[in-house]
N, C-alpha and C positions, 0 to 999 in steps of 0.2 A: 734537655728537652723541656719546653715550657718556660718562656721568659716570665719573670714576675710581673704581675699586673698592677699591683698596688704599692704605694709608698711604704718603705720599711720591710717589704717582703724580700727574702732571698730567692733568686732565680734557681730553678732546678736543672740548670745546665751550665756548662762553662760559659762565661761571659767575657767578651773582648773588652779591652780598656778603651780604645778610641781609634780615630782615624785622622790622618793629616792630609792636607791638600795645599799646593802652592802653585802660583802662576806668575810668570814674567811676560807681559804683553802690553807694551806702551800704547798701542793704538786701540786697545779693547777695554771694555768695562770689567776690570779684574775683580771687583767686589761681587758683581752679579755672576761672573763665571765661577768664582769660589763658592758662592751660595748654591749653585746648581751642583758643583762637585761634591759639596758636603751632603746634599740631599741624596746623591747616588751612594754615598758612603754612610748614610744614617744608620744602617743595620749594625755598624760597629760601635755605636754609642748614642744613647738617647737622653743623657742627663743634662748636658749643656752643649752650647755651640758658640763659636766665635770666629770673627774675621778681623784681620789687621791689614791695613793698606799703607804702602809707602808711596809718597808723591814726589820723591826726589829731595825733599827738604825735611820731612818728619814722618812719623807713623801715627795713624789714627786707628783705634780699635773699637769694635762693638761686640759684646759678648754677654750671655746671660744663661740662666738655667732654662731648660726646655728643649724641644725639638727645633730643627732649623727653621721650619715655617712659623714657629711661635716666637723665635728670637728676632727674625729679620722681616722687615716690611719694605715697601717701595721707598718710603722716605728715609729709612735707616741705610739702605743700600745706596741711595742717591748721595748721601753725605760721605760715603767712602770713595773718594776719587783718588786715583793714582795709577801707577804702572806696574807695581808689584804687590802681591797679596799672599798671605798664608791663612789657612783656616783649620778648624779643629772641631770634631765632635767627640764627646767624652762619655765613657762609662767608668766611674771612679773605682780604682783599687788602691790608689795612693792619695792620701789627703781626704778631705771631706767633700760632701756635696754642697758647695757654696760658691758664691760669685768669685771669691778670691782664687779658688781652685780651678775655675773655668779657664780655658785657654783660648787664644794664645797668651802667653806671659809677656808682659811689657817690662823691659829693663832699660836703664839709661847707662850708656858708656860715655862718660864725660857729658858732652852736650848732644849726643846722638842717641836716638831711641832705636831699639830693636824689638822685634816680636818673634817669639819662638813657640812652636807647637811640637808635641811629643806623643808618639804611640809606643807603649811598652812600659817597663818598670825597671828601675835601677835597683840592684840588690845591695849596694854599699851606701845607701842614702844616709844612714845614721852617721857614719864616719865623715861623709862629705859635708853634712850640715854642721857637724862640730867644727870642722876646719873653716867653713865659711863664717860661722859665728865668731870663732877665734880671730879671724881676719877683720872683724868689726863690721861685717856686712849684715844688714837686717833681712830677715826672712819673714814673710807674712802668710803665704799660702799653705805651707806644710806639705808640699808635694815634691817628689823627686824631680819633676820637670822644672820647678822654680829653682831648685838647687843647681841644676845643669845650666840654666840661663844665667844665674849669678856667677858661676864659675867662668862662663864664656866672657862675661863682662869684665871680670877681674883680670883674666889672662890677656884680653884685648887691650886693656889699659896698660898692662906691663909690656906687651910686645908691639903695640901700635898697629896691629893687623888683625882684622876680625877672623880671617881664615886661620891664623895662627892661634887665636883664642879658642876656636872650635877644635883644632887639632890637639892642643894641650889639654882641653877638657876631655876629649875622647880617650886620652891616655890615662885619665883618672877614674872615669866612670866605668862601672861594671854592670852587666845585665843585658836587657833587650831594649833596643831603641831604634826607631826610625824618626828622624827629626827634620823639621823644616824651619827656616829662619828668614825673616825679611828685615833688611836695613832699609833706609829710605829709597835706595836705588838698586838693590841687588837681592837676588833670591839664592839661598843656600839650602842644600839637602845632604844629609849623611845618614849612615846606617851602621849598626853595631857590627863588630868584626866576625861574629858568627852568623849574621844574616837571619836572626830569629824572627824579627818582625819584617813584613814586606814593604817595599818602596820601589816605585817604577817611574820612568821618565818618558814623557811624550812630547811631540812637536805639533804646534798648531799649523793649519794650512797657510800657504802663501807667505811663509817666513814671518808670521805675526808674533811668534813667541814660543814659550816652552811651559810645560806643566809637569808637576810631580804629584803623585798620589799614592795612597796606601794600596789601591787596587786599580786594575785597568778599567773597571767600570767607571771610575772617576775621570779617566781620560776620555772614555767614549762619550759621556754626556756633554762635553764641551767641544767635541769634534777633533780631539787631539789624536794623532797617530802614535801608537805605542812604539817606542824606540828600543828600550832595554830596561832591565832592572838596575837600580843603583847597587853597586857591588858592596859586599861586606867590607867595612872599614874605609869606604870611599867618601870623599867630600866632593860635591858638585856645586859649582858657583856659576850663576847665570846673571848677566847684565847686558848693557848695550854693546859690549865687546864680543858677546857670544857665550858659549858653554865651555867651561873649564873643569877638568877633573884632576884630582890629586889624591894621593894616599894619605888618609888621616892616621890610621894605625894599621899594623900588619893584620891581614885577615887570618882567621882561625879555621878549623875544620867546619865546613858548612853545616848549619843546623837550623834550617827553616822550620818553623812551627808546623807540624804535620796536621794539627787540628784546624788550620786554615782550610784545608781541603775537605775536612769532615763537616764543618759547620760555619766558621767565622766568615769566610769569603762568600761573596755573591756568586751564584752558579754561573753567571755570564762572564766572570772574571777569568783571566789567565795568569797563573802564578809561575814564574820561572819557566815559561814555555808550556806548562800543563793546563789544559782546560779543566776548570773546577767541576763543571757539569759532567764531563766524561769520566773524571776520577770518581765521582759519586755513583755513576752508573756501574762502573767497574766494581766498586765496593759491594753493591747489591749482588752482582753476579758471583763474586767470590764468596760472599756470605751464604748464598744459596747452596754452594758446593760444600762449605764448611759446616753448615747447620741446617740441613734439610728438615722438612716437616710436612706431614700430610695435611692439606688444608684446601679450602674452596676459593679463597680470595686473598690477594696481597694488597694491603693498604699502606700508604706512606703518611707519616705525620707531617703535615705541611709546615714550612715549605722545604726545609733542608732534607727531610726524609723521602720526598717524592722521587727524585731521580734514582736514588738507591732502590726504592720499591719497584720502579720500572725495571731496573737491572735484575733484581731478585725474581720478578715475575718472568722475564724473558729466559733466564737460566733454568728456572724450576719448571716452567710450563704451567704454573698456576696463574689463573686470570688476575690481572691488575684491575682495581676499581677505585674510584674516588668515593670513599666511604666516610671521610672526615672533612668537613668544610671549615675553612679558616675565615674568621672575620678580619679582613685586612685593614679595617679602619680602627681597630682597637690596638693601641700600642701602649707605651708607658704613659701614665697619666698622673697629674698632680691633683686630681679631684678625688677626694676620699670617698670610698663606697660606703653604703649602709652595710650593716652586719648581714642582712639578707643577701645582698649582692655578693659580699665577700664569700658567703657559703656556696654560691654558685661556682666559684673557683674557675676551673679550666673552661667551663661552658661560655664564659665571656669571650674567649678567644677561639675555641674549637667546639664544633658541634657535630655529632654523628648523623648519618643518614640511615634510619631504621629500615627503610624500604630496600636498601642495598645489603645491609649486614645481618638482618634478623635471620636466625637459624643457620648462619654460616660459620664455618671454622676459619678464623682470620689469622694471617701472618701480618703483624704490624711492624713496620720498619721505622726506626727512629735513629737519630744521630748519636745519642749518648744517654747514659743514666748517671747522674751525679749524686744527688741526695735521695732520689727515689720517690719523693712525695707526689710529683706531678704524674709520673708513670702510674702510680697507684690510682690517682683520680681518673686518668685516661682509661685504664682497664675497667674500672667500675662504670664509667660512662658507656663504654662499649657493651658491657654486659647488660646494663639497663636498657640499651637499644636492641637487645635480643641476640647478641652474638652467642653462638653455641660454645666456641672455644676462642681464646686469645693467646697467641704465641708471639712474644716480643722477640724481635731480632734487631740487634744494635750494630751499626756499621762503624763503631769505634771499639777498641778493646776496653776492658774494665779500667775505669779511672781510679787508680790506686794511690796516687801521690799528688800532693799539692803543687801548683804552679807558682813560681816566684817571678815570672817574666811578663806579667801584665794580664793574667787571667784570674778570674774571681774564684779561687779556692784558697782557703787559709790553712786548713789543717786536715790531716787524714781522718780525724774524728768526724768530719762532715761527709766523708765519701762512703756511700753505702757498700761499694764493692770491697773497700778496705776493711770492712767490719762484718760482712756477711758472706757466707758461701752462696753459690748459685741457687741452691735449694732454699736457703733462708731468704734470699732476694725474691725468688719466685713466690714464696709464701707471703712475704710482706706486701709485694705489689699486687698479688691476687691473680696472676696470669697462669696459664696452663704450662708454659715453659718459657725460659729466657735463655738467650745465647748471644755471644758477642763475637765479632770478627777477631781473628788473631792479629798480633802485631805484624807477622809476616804477610798475612793477607792484606792488611791495610797498606803496607809498603808496596806490594805487588799491584795494587789498584792505581798507583801513581807512576806509571812507567815512562812518561815522556818529559820528566823534569830535566832541564839542561844541566843542572849541577846537583846530583843526588847527595842527599845528606839531610837528616831531619832531627829536630828536637822531639823526642818521644817521652820526655821526662814524666809526664802525667800518667803514662802507662807503665814505664819501666823503672822509674826512679833514677835514671842516668841523666844527670844534669850537665849540660855542655858548659855552663858558666858556674863556677864554684859559688855556693851559697854560704854566707857567714854562719858560723856555728850558733851564734846568738839568735839568729832568725829561725833556724830549723829545729831548735831543741824541742819545742813543744809542737811545732807544726807537723812533725813526722809521727806523732803518737796517734794510735787508733784508740777507740773506746776501751778495747781490751788492755792496752798499755796503761791508760789512765786508771783502770780498775786495779791492775797489778800494783801500780805506784801507790794507790790509796791503801791497798791491803798491806803493803810493805811499810808505809808510813804509820799505819795503825799498829802494826806489830812492833815497830821500833818504838812507838810511843808507849806501848804496854810494857816493853822491856825496860824503858827508861823509868817508868813509874814504879816498876817492881824493884 
């Protein structure tokens, strides 16, 4: 809950790494289509944006730090002419926030350029990078996406087939990934064997071409008809000969990220046949049954909490009200605030309506609590506006474990629910009560998925793809664990000195 407003701040919710978009349409302005597709997917990443276009002979790329509308202009789009394009918006969890880390990544395979974009995170990047460096290949960006692109280039040179280079790379990489790649004349798309990150295929009208995107809202904005999801482990190749599919690696047990339905995806998207909006309404209904409370109004924290708040109100019989207004023109900014503005905190993005909430007992519905700081500011803001009681109801279970598949949590030490009881959280946040939906309730709210099976690792600690021990050693520790380690080390030191 509460995306960070200022440079250097950590957001107080789980943050998605990025989104990808690709189009093959020889008769269309593919750069402009990709720009609109990225704008539809901007919610998945706001740190950088990029588009690469293939014209049959070579690849041209334009990318920079900032939002899509900050990076691209009429003149820059006009310079990107071709028949195939891939695009990317990024929220960094691997590598830094710099131009080199912005995507698409450009690599040369002999005399041919390719451009690749990636949504997700690889968990075996350290080992891959060591192997790449040992092979004499230079790395510059420090990202797992660059490592994958370099491997594709290496294997393509060895096999003389780009799709074989992709397949052999898929055999080596581990983690979550939905990737798109443009050669000068062909579009490729592929997905990890567990299907953790989403990727779908759409068709443009009148046989004009094909589109791939992280969400169906990316298809909608360019008028493409949703055809299907890219299957786990599948490689799709699109060129002037048509659409071709082949198995890259054997699929595993399906494990789509369940948090896509809670927060990441846009409410108008459809994931694996399930309406995201309807799933969020269902979450509110189930939460009302699991955690009822006497109150006067139900409020949703915009935007992701709104459908769930409507569901909670419908199930509980408590009136729904728009009591929190969101400034939709305040997003991530590279303009540093004054200290006075920084102290305003959440009010730059959310503002209460005292005329609605004064003297009322409120049920406030939000998607998650990760670190707790923004929830604390929100409750204080509502009390300042005259709320008599504030009861937080959260439509995701307690976030207890870090994510290693492309979500911005590094250690259990950061997670408030891993370090506090419900009563301690309630006291810290300052609300009258706090409750979370159960894991079973969350699953039940998503009944229409075509292929059931979810990654719920952030709630349960059950990781569908094995995490290297070196990565998780400190990431799994809570503050209590660190305190025990410190006490043990101090005791051992005292014994040694004695």
